[in-house]
VOMI-896097 format. One record per atom (N, C-alpha, C): atom name; residue number from 1; x, y, z. Coordinates in Angstrom, 3 decimals. Example, Ala and Ser with C-alpha at 12.3 -4.5 7.8 and 13.67 -1.06 7.14 Angstrom:
% residues 2
["N",1,[13.190,-5.690,7.800]];
["CA",1,[12.300,-4.500,7.800]];
["C",1,[13.200,-3.300,7.800]];
["N",2,[12.850,-2.250,7.080]];
["CA",2,[13.670,-1.060,7.140]];
["C",2,[12.900,0.030,7.870]];
END
This chain:
% residues 145
["N",1,[144.241,145.091,106.522]];
["CA",1,[143.215,144.749,105.545]];
["C",1,[143.383,143.312,105.057]];
["N",2,[144.647,142.903,104.802]];
["CA",2,[144.898,141.541,104.349]];
["C",2,[144.441,140.536,105.397]];
["N",3,[144.684,140.854,106.676]];
["CA",3,[144.283,139.952,107.754]];
["C",3,[142.767,139.802,107.798]];
["N",4,[142.050,140.885,107.572]];
["CA",4,[140.592,140.854,107.564]];
["C",4,[140.079,139.981,106.420]];
["N",5,[140.642,140.133,105.261]];
["CA",5,[140.242,139.328,104.103]];
["C",5,[140.545,137.855,104.345]];
["N",6,[141.717,137.570,104.876]];
["CA",6,[142.096,136.185,105.166]];
["C",6,[141.146,135.593,106.207]];
["N",7,[140.806,136.391,107.217]];
["CA",7,[139.908,135.914,108.262]];
["C",7,[138.509,135.638,107.686]];
["N",8,[138.018,136.508,106.824]];
["CA",8,[136.717,136.292,106.191]];
["C",8,[136.724,135.035,105.323]];
["N",9,[137.773,134.843,104.567]];
["CA",9,[137.895,133.647,103.731]];
["C",9,[137.919,132.396,104.604]];
["N",10,[138.629,132.448,105.718]];
["CA",10,[138.690,131.307,106.640]];
["C",10,[137.319,130.985,107.214]];
["N",11,[136.585,132.007,107.618]];
["CA",11,[135.253,131.801,108.190]];
["C",11,[134.315,131.204,107.146]];
["N",12,[134.346,131.720,105.950]];
["CA",12,[133.499,131.197,104.870]];
["C",12,[133.865,129.751,104.563]];
["N",13,[135.136,129.450,104.498]];
["CA",13,[135.588,128.079,104.227]];
["C",13,[135.128,127.111,105.307]];
["N",14,[135.238,127.532,106.575]];
["CA",14,[134.799,126.674,107.678]];
["C",14,[133.292,126.457,107.624]];
["N",15,[132.563,127.485,107.265]];
["CA",15,[131.110,127.384,107.170]];
["C",15,[130.709,126.410,106.058]];
["N",16,[131.358,126.494,104.928]];
["CA",16,[131.085,125.584,103.808]];
["C",16,[131.435,124.152,104.193]];
["N",17,[132.558,123.958,104.842]];
["CA",17,[132.971,122.618,105.272]];
["C",17,[131.976,122.042,106.274]];
["N",18,[131.482,122.855,107.171]];
["CA",18,[130.499,122.414,108.161]];
["C",18,[129.191,122.014,107.484]];
["N",19,[128.727,122.827,106.544]];
["CA",19,[127.493,122.507,105.813]];
["C",19,[127.655,121.206,105.033]];
["N",20,[128.811,121.005,104.427]];
["CA",20,[129.082,119.775,103.673]];
["C",20,[129.051,118.567,104.600]];
["N",21,[129.606,118.736,105.807]];
["CA",21,[129.636,117.645,106.779]];
["C",21,[128.209,117.234,107.157]];
["N",22,[127.344,118.227,107.408]];
["CA",22,[125.956,117.925,107.748]];
["C",22,[125.211,117.299,106.581]];
["N",23,[125.441,117.791,105.379]];
["CA",23,[124.801,117.223,104.198]];
["C",23,[125.166,115.756,104.053]];
["N",24,[126.430,115.427,104.220]];
["CA",24,[126.865,114.031,104.133]];
["C",24,[126.209,113.180,105.212]];
["N",25,[126.065,113.721,106.408]];
["CA",25,[125.414,112.982,107.500]];
["C",25,[123.942,112.761,107.174]];
["N",26,[123.259,113.779,106.668]];
["CA",26,[121.855,113.638,106.304]];
["C",26,[121.687,112.537,105.254]];
["N",27,[122.539,112.563,104.240]];
["CA",27,[122.458,111.556,103.180]];
["C",27,[122.712,110.167,103.750]];
["N",28,[123.710,110.044,104.601]];
["CA",28,[124.030,108.743,105.197]];
["C",28,[122.864,108.223,106.043]];
["N",29,[122.330,109.067,106.914]];
["CA",29,[121.234,108.658,107.786]];
["C",29,[119.976,108.308,106.985]];
["N",30,[119.653,109.125,105.988]];
["CA",30,[118.480,108.855,105.156]];
["C",30,[118.665,107.568,104.353]];
["N",31,[119.877,107.315,103.877]];
["CA",31,[120.162,106.092,103.113]];
["C",31,[119.922,104.850,103.957]];
["N",32,[120.269,104.914,105.226]];
["CA",32,[120.043,103.777,106.122]];
["C",32,[118.546,103.485,106.242]];
["N",33,[117.743,104.536,106.376]];
["CA",33,[116.293,104.363,106.467]];
["C",33,[115.739,103.800,105.160]];
["N",34,[116.207,104.320,104.035]];
["CA",34,[115.733,103.830,102.734]];
["C",34,[116.082,102.353,102.543]];
["N",35,[117.305,101.980,102.899]];
["CA",35,[117.721,100.571,102.776]];
["C",35,[116.873,99.673,103.672]];
["N",36,[116.594,100.133,104.866]];
["CA",36,[115.761,99.369,105.789]];
["C",36,[114.355,99.209,105.222]];
["N",37,[113.810,100.285,104.685]];
["CA",37,[112.469,100.262,104.106]];
["C",37,[112.396,99.285,102.933]];
["N",38,[113.361,99.363,102.040]];
["CA",38,[113.383,98.452,100.893]];
["C",38,[113.585,97.004,101.341]];
["N",39,[114.435,96.788,102.321]];
["CA",39,[114.640,95.428,102.846]];
["C",39,[113.359,94.882,103.450]];
["N",40,[112.656,95.723,104.193]];
["CA",40,[111.379,95.294,104.758]];
["C",40,[110.409,94.855,103.668]];
["N",41,[110.351,95.629,102.608]];
["CA",41,[109.447,95.280,101.505]];
["C",41,[109.893,93.977,100.833]];
["N",42,[111.171,93.870,100.526]];
["CA",42,[111.665,92.669,99.852]];
["C",42,[111.580,91.429,100.737]];
["N",43,[111.593,91.626,102.065]];
["CA",43,[111.466,90.503,103.006]];
["C",43,[110.016,90.289,103.446]];
["N",44,[109.091,90.972,102.779]];
["CA",44,[107.659,90.867,103.062]];
["C",44,[107.295,91.305,104.481]];
["N",45,[108.054,92.228,105.031]];
["CA",45,[107.773,92.827,106.336]];
["C",45,[107.030,94.149,106.096]];
["N",46,[105.831,94.041,105.524]];
["CA",46,[105.104,95.210,105.048]];
["C",46,[104.657,96.151,106.170]];
["N",47,[104.302,95.611,107.323]];
["CA",47,[103.905,96.475,108.442]];
["C",47,[105.074,97.355,108.882]];
["N",48,[106.261,96.765,108.949]];
["CA",48,[107.451,97.539,109.322]];
["C",48,[107.755,98.606,108.278]];
["N",49,[107.568,98.267,107.009]];
["CA",49,[107.779,99.246,105.942]];
["C",49,[106.769,100.385,106.060]];
["N",50,[105.527,100.050,106.353]];
["CA",50,[104.498,101.073,106.505]];
["C",50,[104.857,102.047,107.621]];
["N",51,[105.446,101.538,108.695]];
["CA",51,[105.825,102.383,109.830]];
["C",51,[106.846,103.451,109.448]];
["N",52,[107.651,103.212,108.411]];
["CA",52,[108.686,104.161,107.987]];
["C",52,[108.163,105.220,107.010]];
["N",53,[106.888,105.124,106.646]];
["CA",53,[106.298,106.129,105.759]];
["C",53,[106.005,107.406,106.525]];
["N",54,[106.012,108.524,105.809]];
["CA",54,[105.704,109.809,106.435]];
["C",54,[104.220,109.861,106.807]];
["N",55,[103.887,110.741,107.724]];
["CA",55,[102.486,110.911,108.125]];
["C",55,[101.619,111.336,106.949]];
["N",56,[102.188,112.113,106.027]];
["CA",56,[101.441,112.553,104.847]];
["C",56,[101.004,111.357,104.006]];
["N",57,[101.858,110.366,103.883]];
["CA",57,[101.513,109.164,103.117]];
["C",57,[100.497,108.330,103.899]];
["N",58,[100.707,108.199,105.189]];
["CA",58,[99.799,107.400,106.026]];
["C",58,[98.388,107.971,106.046]];
["N",59,[98.254,109.291,105.899]];
["CA",59,[96.933,109.916,105.850]];
["C",59,[96.214,109.536,104.551]];
["N",60,[96.962,109.379,103.472]];
["CA",60,[96.359,109.054,102.167]];
["C",60,[95.965,107.594,102.038]];
["N",61,[96.692,106.695,102.724]];
["CA",61,[96.456,105.257,102.586]];
["C",61,[96.274,104.611,103.947]];
["N",62,[95.211,103.849,104.091]];
["CA",62,[95.095,103.005,105.270]];
["C",62,[96.164,101.924,105.158]];
["N",63,[96.618,101.427,106.283]];
["CA",63,[97.689,100.428,106.285]];
["C",63,[97.324,99.216,105.436]];
["N",64,[96.122,98.708,105.571]];
["CA",64,[95.708,97.520,104.820]];
["C",64,[95.730,97.775,103.307]];
["N",65,[95.289,98.955,102.910]];
["CA",65,[95.275,99.316,101.481]];
["C",65,[96.695,99.416,100.947]];
["N",66,[97.558,100.104,101.697]];
["CA",66,[98.937,100.274,101.256]];
["C",66,[99.641,98.920,101.144]];
["N",67,[99.443,98.066,102.134]];
["CA",67,[100.077,96.740,102.116]];
["C",67,[99.582,95.931,100.923]];
["N",68,[98.304,95.989,100.645]];
["CA",68,[97.751,95.279,99.493]];
["C",68,[98.384,95.771,98.189]];
["N",69,[98.522,97.093,98.050]];
["CA",69,[99.113,97.669,96.840]];
["C",69,[100.592,97.287,96.691]];
["N",70,[101.353,97.335,97.787]];
["CA",70,[102.789,97.028,97.701]];
["C",70,[103.005,95.544,97.444]];
["N",71,[102.150,94.688,98.008]];
["CA",71,[102.243,93.245,97.736]];
["C",71,[102.031,92.967,96.252]];
["N",72,[101.012,93.612,95.692]];
["CA",72,[100.706,93.454,94.273]];
["C",72,[101.880,93.920,93.407]];
["N",73,[102.467,95.046,93.772]];
["CA",73,[103.606,95.588,93.040]];
["C",73,[104.806,94.648,93.110]];
["N",74,[105.100,94.144,94.288]];
["CA",74,[106.247,93.244,94.458]];
["C",74,[106.024,91.919,93.731]];
["N",75,[104.785,91.490,93.648]];
["CA",75,[104.477,90.283,92.876]];
["C",75,[104.780,90.532,91.397]];
["N",76,[104.424,91.727,90.915]];
["CA",76,[104.705,92.082,89.516]];
["C",76,[106.209,92.149,89.255]];
["N",77,[106.969,92.744,90.176]];
["CA",77,[108.419,92.845,90.019]];
["C",77,[109.081,91.478,90.091]];
["N",78,[108.605,90.627,90.968]];
["CA",78,[109.258,89.341,91.217]];
["C",78,[110.359,89.510,92.256]];
["N",79,[111.117,88.481,92.455]];
["CA",79,[112.170,88.493,93.471]];
["C",79,[113.291,89.461,93.090]];
["N",80,[113.815,90.153,94.099]];
["CA",80,[114.937,91.073,93.894]];
["C",80,[116.210,90.282,93.638]];
["N",81,[116.923,90.652,92.580]];
["CA",81,[118.210,90.026,92.285]];
["C",81,[119.370,90.906,92.758]];
["N",82,[119.250,92.219,92.530]];
["CA",82,[120.294,93.145,92.977]];
["C",82,[119.744,94.568,92.983]];
["N",83,[120.450,95.414,93.739]];
["CA",83,[120.084,96.831,93.800]];
["C",83,[121.349,97.612,94.123]];
["N",84,[121.553,98.692,93.391]];
["CA",84,[122.742,99.523,93.588]];
["C",84,[122.340,100.995,93.521]];
["N",85,[122.863,101.780,94.447]];
["CA",85,[122.596,103.218,94.448]];
["C",85,[123.268,103.835,93.222]];
["N",86,[122.504,104.597,92.457]];
["CA",86,[123.080,105.270,91.291]];
["C",86,[123.136,106.783,91.458]];
["N",87,[122.356,107.320,92.419]];
["CA",87,[122.415,108.762,92.672]];
["C",87,[121.916,109.050,94.089]];
["N",88,[122.595,109.961,94.759]];
["CA",88,[122.215,110.447,96.083]];
["C",88,[122.250,111.966,96.038]];
["N",89,[121.212,112.603,96.576]];
["CA",89,[121.184,114.060,96.491]];
["C",89,[120.422,114.635,97.687]];
["N",90,[120.997,115.633,98.321]];
["CA",90,[120.330,116.366,99.396]];
["C",90,[119.689,117.614,98.806]];
["N",91,[118.461,117.909,99.240]];
["CA",91,[117.757,119.114,98.798]];
["C",91,[117.064,119.750,99.989]];
["N",92,[116.957,121.064,99.995]];
["CA",92,[116.186,121.746,101.034]];
["C",92,[114.841,122.219,100.494]];
["N",93,[114.683,122.131,99.181]];
["CA",93,[113.424,122.503,98.538]];
["C",93,[113.063,121.430,97.527]];
["N",94,[111.799,120.994,97.575]];
["CA",94,[111.272,120.040,96.606]];
["C",94,[109.957,120.621,96.102]];
["N",95,[109.805,120.662,94.804]];
["CA",95,[108.616,121.251,94.201]];
["C",95,[107.351,120.604,94.757]];
["N",96,[106.407,121.452,95.170]];
["CA",96,[105.133,120.974,95.687]];
["C",96,[105.156,120.578,97.160]];
["N",97,[106.294,120.736,97.816]];
["CA",97,[106.400,120.382,99.232]];
["C",97,[106.973,121.559,100.007]];
["N",98,[106.702,121.541,101.317]];
["CA",98,[107.254,122.603,102.158]];
["C",98,[108.768,122.471,102.238]];
["N",99,[109.434,123.588,102.520]];
["CA",99,[110.884,123.552,102.685]];
["C",99,[111.242,122.642,103.851]];
["N",100,[112.367,121.977,103.735]];
["CA",100,[112.809,121.072,104.779]];
["C",100,[114.087,120.386,104.345]];
["N",101,[114.380,119.270,104.982]];
["CA",101,[115.554,118.478,104.620]];
["C",101,[115.077,117.241,103.891]];
["N",102,[115.484,117.108,102.624]];
["CA",102,[115.071,115.996,101.779]];
["C",102,[116.305,115.285,101.235]];
["N",103,[116.190,113.982,101.068]];
["CA",103,[117.225,113.208,100.401]];
["C",103,[116.552,112.383,99.314]];
["N",104,[117.084,112.506,98.113]];
["CA",104,[116.602,111.769,96.954]];
["C",104,[117.609,110.659,96.668]];
["N",105,[117.105,109.437,96.537]];
["CA",105,[117.979,108.300,96.226]];
["C",105,[117.437,107.583,94.997]];
["N",106,[118.323,107.325,94.058]];
["CA",106,[117.974,106.573,92.858]];
["C",106,[118.756,105.265,92.876]];
["N",107,[118.060,104.176,92.582]];
["CA",107,[118.683,102.856,92.547]];
["C",107,[118.528,102.242,91.169]];
["N",108,[119.563,101.556,90.726]];
["CA",108,[119.467,100.684,89.570]];
["C",108,[119.222,99.298,90.148]];
["N",109,[118.081,98.720,89.812]];
["CA",109,[117.663,97.468,90.435]];
["C",109,[117.449,96.389,89.398]];
["N",110,[117.528,95.171,89.862]];
["CA",110,[117.251,94.023,89.008]];
["C",110,[116.292,93.103,89.752]];
["N",111,[115.107,92.965,89.189]];
["CA",111,[114.112,92.036,89.698]];
["C",111,[113.924,90.938,88.658]];
["N",112,[113.446,89.813,89.097]];
["CA",112,[113.359,88.643,88.221]];
["C",112,[112.413,88.853,87.028]];
["N",113,[111.375,89.683,87.186]];
["CA",113,[110.391,89.877,86.119]];
["C",113,[110.563,91.163,85.320]];
["N",114,[111.622,91.938,85.615]];
["CA",114,[111.745,93.239,84.962]];
["C",114,[113.134,93.444,84.351]];
["N",115,[113.207,94.409,83.468]];
["CA",115,[114.490,94.864,82.930]];
["C",115,[114.496,96.393,82.988]];
["N",116,[115.682,96.981,82.890]];
["CA",116,[115.837,98.442,82.932]];
["C",116,[115.060,99.041,84.106]];
["N",117,[115.254,98.455,85.268]];
["CA",117,[114.478,98.832,86.457]];
["C",117,[115.224,99.892,87.266]];
["N",118,[114.541,101.002,87.511]];
["CA",118,[115.078,102.074,88.335]];
["C",118,[114.058,102.374,89.423]];
["N",119,[114.553,102.518,90.663]];
["CA",119,[113.694,102.861,91.788]];
["C",119,[114.136,104.222,92.330]];
["N",120,[113.152,105.030,92.738]];
["CA",120,[113.410,106.367,93.254]];
["C",120,[112.734,106.500,94.619]];
["N",121,[113.482,106.955,95.591]];
["CA",121,[112.920,107.187,96.921]];
["C",121,[113.227,108.619,97.335]];
["N",122,[112.208,109.281,97.883]];
["CA",122,[112.375,110.614,98.448]];
["C",122,[112.088,110.503,99.939]];
["N",123,[113.051,110.928,100.743]];
["CA",123,[112.905,110.919,102.198]];
["C",123,[112.888,112.352,102.700]];
["N",124,[112.179,112.547,103.804]];
["CA",124,[112.127,113.865,104.429]];
["C",124,[112.370,113.691,105.918]];
["N",125,[113.108,114.627,106.483]];
["CA",125,[113.323,114.606,107.925]];
["C",125,[112.122,115.282,108.588]];
["N",126,[111.474,114.570,109.523]];
["CA",126,[110.303,115.156,110.180]];
["C",126,[110.723,116.114,111.291]];
["N",127,[109.748,116.650,112.014]];
["CA",127,[110.049,117.641,113.048]];
["C",127,[110.766,117.050,114.261]];
["N",128,[110.870,115.726,114.309]];
["CA",128,[111.631,115.059,115.381]];
["C",128,[112.975,114.565,114.860]];
["N",129,[113.413,115.109,113.728]];
["CA",129,[114.672,114.777,113.039]];
["C",129,[114.771,113.302,112.655]];
["N",130,[113.638,112.678,112.428]];
["CA",130,[113.591,111.286,111.983]];
["C",130,[113.318,111.274,110.472]];
["N",131,[114.071,110.448,109.737]];
["CA",131,[113.882,110.351,108.294]];
["C",131,[112.710,109.426,107.991]];
["N",132,[111.860,109.857,107.057]];
["CA",132,[110.679,109.091,106.670]];
["C",132,[110.561,109.062,105.144]];
["N",133,[109.921,108.018,104.646]];
["CA",133,[109.687,107.873,103.206]];
["C",133,[108.503,108.757,102.817]];
["N",134,[108.748,109.657,101.885]];
["CA",134,[107.706,110.559,101.396]];
["C",134,[107.164,110.063,100.057]];
["N",135,[108.044,109.475,99.255]];
["CA",135,[107.615,109.060,97.919]];
["C",135,[108.480,107.904,97.438]];
["N",136,[107.846,106.990,96.707]];
["CA",136,[108.532,105.866,96.071]];
["C",136,[108.004,105.750,94.651]];
["N",137,[108.897,105.771,93.697]];
["CA",137,[108.528,105.621,92.292]];
["C",137,[109.492,104.663,91.625]];
["N",138,[109.159,104.270,90.414]];
["CA",138,[109.957,103.284,89.705]];
["C",138,[109.672,103.367,88.217]];
["N",139,[110.615,102.855,87.448]];
["CA",139,[110.474,102.695,85.998]];
["C",139,[111.050,101.347,85.656]];
["N",140,[110.386,100.618,84.762]];
["CA",140,[110.909,99.316,84.335]];
["C",140,[110.166,98.847,83.090]];
["N",141,[110.698,97.814,82.515]];
["CA",141,[110.025,97.094,81.429]];
["C",141,[109.869,95.660,81.891]];
["N",142,[108.738,95.068,81.521]];
["CA",142,[108.534,93.655,81.826]];
["C",142,[109.400,92.820,80.908]];
["N",143,[109.968,91.744,81.424]];
["CA",143,[110.778,90.855,80.595]];
["C",143,[109.941,90.178,79.525]];
["N",144,[108.667,90.011,79.777]];
["CA",144,[107.784,89.297,78.850]];
["C",144,[107.418,90.124,77.627]];
["N",145,[107.628,91.432,77.670]];
["CA",145,[107.242,92.305,76.546]];
["C",145,[108.156,92.174,75.377]];
END
């Protein structure tokens, strides 16, 4: 009986360790895509940034419209001074979305025209196991206020 209990505990432990390993890989891979997307935007490579958006976002916005909106937003923010990850989280369920693999990333950012700036990115792994940007949000105060 003791051997059975020990064996069950070992199997459960290995399963948890394996799940943790995959979660860390998902977060790492999604973070690379998010960093690339943000770099594209900050380097004014808007077409490349648009390519990293999920199909759901691309259906809502024509490329020209999205690029116009992001240019306007980046003009309001001003030049990026710094950005640091403040939270990383893997989720399999996100309210209002189908179940899947999601990574939420929060950044503490500093732009030339803003203060108390936080950026939020939600990525989802598509059916080809490619990470895509599903949502981008932000909070900040203008320095001029």
